[in-house]
C-alpha angles and dihedrals in degrees: 000000000000125000092252115134116214116239117250121263120288090035093270117143112246092246093061096052114101124214129199089265091056093058121095120237089257092052091048091052090050091053093047095046092045091050092048092050091049092048094048091048092052093047090050091047093049093046091050091045091052095052098038117089115245092244089062093056125078107230130001116323091223090059092053090047092049090050088063087073090066118098093239108158088232096308097114096053091044090049091049094052093042100041111008100057118077107224119208 
């Protein structure tokens, strides 16, 4: 074997990858708040999905629940409440 070190994932050189320590306090807050908002949206979506009858949901309930596993930055819960719920 040669002494060649493989580059990190995504093809970025190691020096351009940022770790949690590299983030400023403001950036860390943004990440924490964004994650909390996304998590709360998914919890609200799943709770609503659980209590709502299937005939009041556009599409299969299992598909909406599975979509909660996607890292969506809040787009999936917003899409569910905007498009997935049948309003009276």
